[in-house]
DSSP file (Angstrom, degrees, kcal/mol; ACC not computed):
  #  RESIDUE AA STRUCTURE BP1 BP2  ACC     N-H-->O    O-->H-N    N-H-->O    O-->H-N    TCO  KAPPA ALPHA  PHI   PSI    X-CA   Y-CA   Z-CA
    1    1 A M    >>        0   0    0      0, 0.0     3,-1.3     0, 0.0     4,-0.7   0.000 360.0 360.0 360.0 138.8   -9.2  -14.7   16.0
    2    2 A L  G >4  +     0   0    0      1,-0.3     3,-0.6     2,-0.2    81,-0.1   0.812 360.0  62.0 -63.2 -32.9   -8.5  -11.9   13.4
    3    3 A T  G 34 S+     0   0    0      1,-0.2    -1,-0.3     3,-0.0     4,-0.1   0.743 108.5  43.8 -67.4 -20.4   -7.6   -9.3   16.1
    4    4 A E  G <4 S+     0   0    0     -3,-1.3    -1,-0.2     2,-0.1    -2,-0.2   0.578  96.0  98.0 -96.5 -12.7   -4.7  -11.5   17.2
    5    5 A A  S << S-     0   0    0     -4,-0.7     2,-0.6    -3,-0.6    -3,-0.0  -0.395  83.1-110.7 -75.8 151.6   -3.5  -12.3   13.7
    6    6 A K        -     0   0    0     -2,-0.1    77,-1.7    28,-0.0    78,-1.6  -0.760  42.0-164.6 -81.0 119.8   -0.6  -10.5   12.0
    7    7 A V  E     -a   84   0A   0     -2,-0.6    28,-1.2    76,-0.2     2,-0.4  -0.870  11.0-162.2-111.8 139.2   -2.2   -8.5    9.2
    8    8 A A  E     -ab  85  35A   0     76,-2.5    78,-2.3    -2,-0.4     2,-0.5  -0.974  11.3-144.9-118.0 135.4   -0.5   -6.9    6.2
    9    9 A L  E     -ab  86  36A   0     26,-3.9    28,-2.8    -2,-0.4     2,-0.4  -0.879  20.3-170.7 -96.9 128.4   -2.1   -4.2    4.1
   10   10 A V  E     + b   0  37A   0     76,-2.9    78,-0.4    -2,-0.5     2,-0.3  -0.981   8.7 172.9-126.3 128.4   -1.1   -4.4    0.5
   11   11 A H  E     - b   0  38A   0     26,-2.4    28,-0.6    -2,-0.4     3,-0.1  -0.982  34.7-127.8-135.6 146.4   -1.9   -1.8   -2.2
   12   12 A D  E    S-     0   0A   0     -2,-0.3    27,-2.2     1,-0.2    28,-0.6   0.978  83.0 -22.6 -60.0 -63.6   -0.8   -1.6   -5.8
   13   13 A W  E     - b   0  40A   0     26,-0.2     2,-0.8    25,-0.2    -1,-0.2  -0.995  49.3-140.3-149.7 151.1    0.6    2.0   -5.8
   14   14 A L  E     + b   0  41A   0     26,-2.8    28,-3.0    -2,-0.3    31,-0.2  -0.809  53.7 125.9-113.6  88.1    0.0    5.1   -3.7
   15   15 A T  S    S-     0   0    0     -2,-0.8     2,-0.3     1,-0.4    -1,-0.2   0.281  75.7 -10.3-126.7   6.8    0.0    8.0   -6.1
   16   16 A G  S    S-     0   0    0     -3,-0.2     2,-0.9     2,-0.0    -1,-0.4  -0.924  75.6 -85.9 171.8 168.9   -3.3    9.7   -5.3
   17   17 A M        +     0   0    0     -2,-0.3     2,-0.2    28,-0.2    29,-0.1  -0.834  62.6 135.4-102.0 101.2   -6.6    9.4   -3.4
   18   18 A R  S  > S-     0   0    0     -2,-0.9     4,-1.7     0, 0.0     5,-0.2  -0.459  72.0 -64.6-122.8-161.4   -9.1    7.5   -5.4
   19   19 A G  H  > S+     0   0    0      1,-0.2     4,-1.8     2,-0.2     5,-0.1   0.900 130.8  48.4 -59.5 -46.6  -11.5    4.7   -4.5
   20   20 A G  H  > S+     0   0    0      1,-0.2     4,-2.3     2,-0.2    -1,-0.2   0.869 111.1  51.2 -63.9 -37.1   -9.0    2.0   -3.7
   21   21 A E  H  > S+     0   0    0      2,-0.2     4,-2.3     1,-0.2    -1,-0.2   0.820 106.3  54.7 -71.3 -30.1   -7.0    4.4   -1.5
   22   22 A R  H  X S+     0   0    0     -4,-1.7     4,-1.7     2,-0.2    -1,-0.2   0.880 108.8  48.7 -69.3 -36.9  -10.2    5.3    0.4
   23   23 A C  H  X S+     0   0    0     -4,-1.8     4,-2.3     2,-0.2    -2,-0.2   0.929 111.0  50.3 -63.8 -44.8  -10.7    1.5    1.1
   24   24 A L  H  X S+     0   0    0     -4,-2.3     4,-2.4     1,-0.2    -2,-0.2   0.892 106.3  55.6 -60.1 -40.2   -7.1    1.3    2.2
   25   25 A E  H  X S+     0   0    0     -4,-2.3     4,-1.4     1,-0.2    -1,-0.2   0.894 108.3  48.2 -59.4 -40.7   -7.7    4.3    4.5
   26   26 A A  H  X S+     0   0    0     -4,-1.7     4,-1.8     2,-0.2    -2,-0.2   0.905 109.9  51.8 -66.1 -41.5  -10.6    2.4    6.1
   27   27 A F  H  X S+     0   0    0     -4,-2.3     4,-2.6     1,-0.2    -2,-0.2   0.878 104.3  57.8 -61.8 -37.6   -8.4   -0.7    6.5
   28   28 A C  H  < S+     0   0    0     -4,-2.4    -1,-0.2     1,-0.2    -2,-0.2   0.881 107.9  47.3 -60.1 -37.5   -5.7    1.5    8.2
   29   29 A G  H  < S+     0   0    0     -4,-1.4    -1,-0.2     1,-0.2    -2,-0.2   0.861 114.1  46.4 -70.7 -35.7   -8.3    2.4   10.8
   30   30 A L  H  < S+     0   0    0     -4,-1.8    -2,-0.2     1,-0.3    -1,-0.2   0.820 123.8  32.2 -74.8 -32.1   -9.5   -1.1   11.3
   31   31 A F    ><  +     0   0    0     -4,-2.6     3,-1.7    -5,-0.2    -1,-0.3  -0.659  66.6 169.7-127.9  74.5   -5.9   -2.5   11.6
   32   32 A P  T 3  S+     0   0    0      0, 0.0    -1,-0.1     0, 0.0    -2,-0.1   0.700  80.0  46.4 -63.9 -20.2   -3.7    0.2   13.2
   33   33 A R  T 3  S+     0   0    0      2,-0.1     2,-0.1   -25,-0.0    -5,-0.1   0.404  85.3 120.4-100.8   2.2   -0.8   -2.2   13.7
   34   34 A A    <   -     0   0    0     -3,-1.7   -26,-0.2    -6,-0.2     2,-0.1  -0.394  65.7-119.4 -70.7 141.6   -0.8   -3.7   10.2
   35   35 A D  E     -b    8   0A   0    -28,-1.2   -26,-3.9    -2,-0.1     2,-0.5  -0.486  24.6-139.9 -72.7 150.6    2.3   -3.4    8.0
   36   36 A L  E     -bc   9  55A   0     18,-0.8    20,-2.6   -28,-0.2     2,-0.4  -0.972  20.5-178.1-121.0 122.6    1.7   -1.5    4.7
   37   37 A F  E     +bc  10  56A   0    -28,-2.8   -26,-2.4    -2,-0.5     2,-0.3  -0.942   8.9 158.8-120.8 139.8    3.3   -2.7    1.5
   38   38 A T  E     -bc  11  57A   0     18,-2.4    20,-0.6    -2,-0.4   -26,-0.2  -0.978  43.8-127.3-152.5 160.0    3.1   -1.1   -2.0
   39   39 A L  E    S+     0   0A   0    -27,-2.2    19,-1.0   -28,-0.6    22,-0.5   0.911  94.5  10.6 -74.3 -43.2    5.0   -1.1   -5.3
   40   40 A L  E     -b   13   0A   0    -28,-0.6   -26,-2.8    17,-0.1     2,-0.3  -0.968  59.8-170.4-138.3 149.0    5.2    2.8   -5.4
   41   41 A H  E     -b   14   0A   0     -2,-0.3     2,-0.8   -28,-0.2   -26,-0.2  -0.938  10.4-159.4-143.7 120.6    4.5    5.7   -3.1
   42   42 A R    >   -     0   0    0    -28,-3.0     3,-2.0    -2,-0.3     4,-0.2  -0.884  35.9-122.0 -94.5 109.8    4.5    9.4   -4.1
   43   43 A E  T 3  S+     0   0    0     -2,-0.8    -2,-0.0     1,-0.3   -28,-0.0  -0.233  92.9  16.8 -55.7 132.4    5.0   11.1   -0.7
   44   44 A G  T 3  S+     0   0    0      3,-0.1    -1,-0.3     2,-0.1   -29,-0.1   0.453  95.6 105.3  86.2   1.8    2.1   13.5    0.1
   45   45 A S  S <  S+     0   0    0     -3,-2.0     2,-0.2   -31,-0.2   -28,-0.2   0.562  74.1  49.3 -92.7  -8.5   -0.3   12.0   -2.5
   46   46 A V  S    S-     0   0    0     -4,-0.2   -29,-0.1     1,-0.2    -2,-0.1  -0.723  97.0 -68.6-125.9 175.4   -2.5   10.1   -0.1
   47   47 A S    >>  -     0   0    0     -2,-0.2     4,-2.9     1,-0.1     3,-0.6  -0.069  43.4-109.9 -64.2 162.6   -4.4   10.9    3.2
   48   48 A K  H 3> S+     0   0    0      1,-0.2     4,-2.2     2,-0.2     5,-0.1   0.863 117.3  60.8 -59.2 -38.5   -2.8   11.6    6.5
   49   49 A A  H 34 S+     0   0    0      1,-0.2    -1,-0.2     2,-0.2     4,-0.2   0.845 113.5  36.4 -60.4 -34.1   -4.0    8.2    7.8
   50   50 A I  H X4 S+     0   0    0     -3,-0.6     3,-1.7     2,-0.1    -2,-0.2   0.902 114.3  54.7 -83.2 -45.9   -2.0    6.4    5.1
   51   51 A E  H 3< S+     0   0    0     -4,-2.9    -2,-0.2     1,-0.3     4,-0.2   0.789  99.6  63.2 -59.6 -29.3    1.0    8.8    5.1
   52   52 A E  T 3< S+     0   0    0     -4,-2.2    -1,-0.3    -5,-0.2    -2,-0.1   0.659  89.1  90.6 -72.4 -14.5    1.5    8.3    8.9
   53   53 A R  S <  S-     0   0    0     -3,-1.7     2,-0.9    -4,-0.2   -18,-0.1  -0.336  92.9-105.5 -73.9 158.8    2.2    4.6    8.3
   54   54 A Q        -     0   0    0     -2,-0.1   -18,-0.8     2,-0.0     2,-0.6  -0.819  44.9-155.5 -79.8 111.3    5.6    3.1    7.7
   55   55 A I  E     -c   36   0A   0     -2,-0.9     2,-0.6    -4,-0.2   -18,-0.2  -0.820   6.3-157.3 -98.7 121.2    5.1    2.5    4.0
   56   56 A R  E     -c   37   0A   0    -20,-2.6   -18,-2.4    -2,-0.6     2,-0.2  -0.871  14.4-169.1-101.0 120.4    7.3   -0.3    2.5
   57   57 A T  E     -c   38   0A   0     -2,-0.6   -18,-0.2   -20,-0.2   -17,-0.1  -0.576  17.4-114.3-105.1 168.6    7.9    0.0   -1.2
   58   58 A S    >   -     0   0    0    -19,-1.0     3,-1.2   -20,-0.6     4,-0.3  -0.287  40.0 -91.5 -91.0 179.4    9.4   -2.3   -3.8
   59   59 A A  G >  S+     0   0    0      1,-0.3     3,-1.3     2,-0.2     4,-0.3   0.730 119.3  74.9 -64.1 -22.4   12.5   -1.9   -5.8
   60   60 A I  G >  S+     0   0    0      1,-0.3     3,-1.6     2,-0.2    -1,-0.3   0.843  84.1  66.5 -59.1 -33.2   10.4   -0.3   -8.5
   61   61 A Q  G <  S+     0   0    0     -3,-1.2    -1,-0.3   -22,-0.5    -2,-0.2   0.814 100.8  49.0 -56.8 -31.5   10.3    2.8   -6.3
   62   62 A R  G <  S+     0   0    0     -3,-1.3    -1,-0.3    -4,-0.3    -2,-0.2   0.409  83.4 113.5 -94.7   2.0   14.0    3.3   -6.8
   63   63 A L  S <  S-     0   0    0     -3,-1.6     2,-2.1    -4,-0.3    -3,-0.0  -0.488  76.4-118.3 -72.7 144.4   14.0    3.0  -10.7
   64   64 A P        +     0   0    0      0, 0.0    -1,-0.1     0, 0.0    -2,-0.1  -0.387  60.3 148.3 -81.8  63.8   14.9    6.1  -12.6
   65   65 A L        -     0   0    0     -2,-2.1     5,-0.1    -5,-0.2    -2,-0.0  -0.749  50.9-113.6 -98.4 144.6   11.6    6.4  -14.4
   66   66 A P    >>  -     0   0    0      0, 0.0     3,-1.6     0, 0.0     4,-1.0  -0.423  39.2-101.0 -70.0 154.0   10.0    9.7  -15.4
   67   67 A P  G >4 S+     0   0    0      0, 0.0     3,-0.6     0, 0.0    -2,-0.0   0.801 118.5  57.0 -49.2 -41.3    6.7   10.5  -13.5
   68   68 A P  G 34 S+     0   0    0      0, 0.0    -3,-0.0     0, 0.0     0, 0.0   0.830 105.4  52.9 -62.8 -27.8    4.3    9.5  -16.3
   69   69 A A  G X> S+     0   0    0     -3,-1.6     3,-1.6     2,-0.1     4,-0.7   0.779  88.7  93.6 -76.7 -25.9    5.8    6.0  -16.4
   70   70 A I  T << S+     0   0    0     -4,-1.0     4,-0.1    -3,-0.6    -9,-0.0  -0.521  95.4  13.5 -72.2 127.0    5.3    5.4  -12.6
   71   71 A G  T 34 S+     0   0    0     -2,-0.3    -1,-0.3     2,-0.2     3,-0.2   0.478 105.1  90.4  90.7   3.2    2.1    3.7  -11.9
   72   72 A T  T <4 S+     0   0    0     -3,-1.6     2,-0.4     1,-0.3    -2,-0.1   0.803  94.1  22.1 -99.3 -34.5    1.3    2.6  -15.4
   73   73 A T     <  +     0   0    0     -4,-0.7    -1,-0.3     2,-0.0    -2,-0.2  -0.949  67.4 162.3-137.2 115.3    3.0   -0.8  -15.5
   74   74 A C        -     0   0    0     -2,-0.4     3,-0.1    -3,-0.2     2,-0.1  -0.977  28.4-137.7-135.8 122.1    3.8   -2.8  -12.4
   75   75 A P        -     0   0    0      0, 0.0     2,-0.1     0, 0.0    -2,-0.0  -0.377  33.2-101.0 -71.5 155.0    4.6   -6.5  -12.3
   76   76 A S        -     0   0    0     -2,-0.1     2,-0.3     1,-0.0   -64,-0.0  -0.416  43.3-161.3 -70.5 154.3    3.0   -8.6   -9.6
   77   77 A S        -     0   0    0     -2,-0.1     2,-0.2    -3,-0.1   -38,-0.0  -0.908  27.3 -86.0-135.8 163.8    5.3   -9.4   -6.7
   78   78 A R        -     0   0    0     -2,-0.3     0, 0.0     1,-0.1     0, 0.0  -0.487  51.8-122.3 -68.8 136.1    5.5  -11.9   -3.8
   79   79 A G        -     0   0    0     -2,-0.2    -1,-0.1     1,-0.1     6,-0.0  -0.164  29.4 -85.3 -78.4 172.0    3.5  -10.7   -0.8
   80   80 A P        -     0   0    0      0, 0.0     2,-0.8     0, 0.0    -1,-0.1  -0.250  45.5 -97.8 -72.8 163.1    4.6  -10.1    2.7
   81   81 A S  S    S+     0   0    0      2,-0.0     2,-0.3    -2,-0.0     3,-0.1  -0.754  72.9 120.6 -83.4 109.9    4.9  -12.8    5.4
   82   82 A S  S    S-     0   0    0     -2,-0.8   -75,-0.2     1,-0.1     3,-0.1  -0.966  71.8-111.6-159.4 169.4    1.7  -12.5    7.4
   83   83 A D  S    S+     0   0    0    -77,-1.7     2,-0.3    -2,-0.3   -76,-0.2   0.839 103.2  14.0 -76.2 -34.0   -1.4  -14.4    8.5
   84   84 A S  E     -a    7   0A   0    -78,-1.6   -76,-2.5    -3,-0.1     2,-0.4  -0.994  61.8-160.8-142.4 144.8   -3.7  -12.2    6.4
   85   85 A S  E     -a    8   0A   0     -2,-0.3     2,-0.4   -78,-0.2   -76,-0.2  -0.998  10.2-163.1-125.6 133.0   -3.3   -9.7    3.6
   86   86 A L  E     -a    9   0A   0    -78,-2.3   -76,-2.9    -2,-0.4     2,-0.4  -0.944   8.6-179.7-116.2 135.4   -5.9   -7.2    2.7
   87   87 A T        -     0   0    0     -2,-0.4   -76,-0.2   -78,-0.2    -2,-0.0  -0.994  24.7-156.8-134.3 143.4   -6.1   -5.2   -0.5
   88   88 A G  S    S+     0   0    0    -78,-0.4     2,-0.4    -2,-0.4   -65,-0.1   0.299  75.4  77.5 -96.6   8.3   -8.5   -2.6   -1.7
   89   89 A T              0   0    0    -79,-0.3   -79,-0.0     1,-0.1    -2,-0.0  -0.925 360.0 360.0-122.3 142.4   -7.7   -3.3   -5.4
   90   90 A I              0   0    0     -2,-0.4    -1,-0.1     0, 0.0    -2,-0.0   0.367 360.0 360.0-121.9 360.0   -8.8   -6.1   -7.7
């Protein structure tokens, strides 16, 4: 049953509230215990429902890139260990 499965929420980057982030916000409500993984996160750029999560970012977050470069090119990465992963981006 899905309610008993370990679910991970995966999103490309969290740098503003657009359509994909609104889907993620809905997923946060549906799966309150799900882990949240993203390549990049600009603190304060998304809704309170998302910001309240423990957001796990990739090594890309720690690169010394200027702001315009962040969120423009991101390689795919291996996903988290979970029974299910949900993403609002295609």
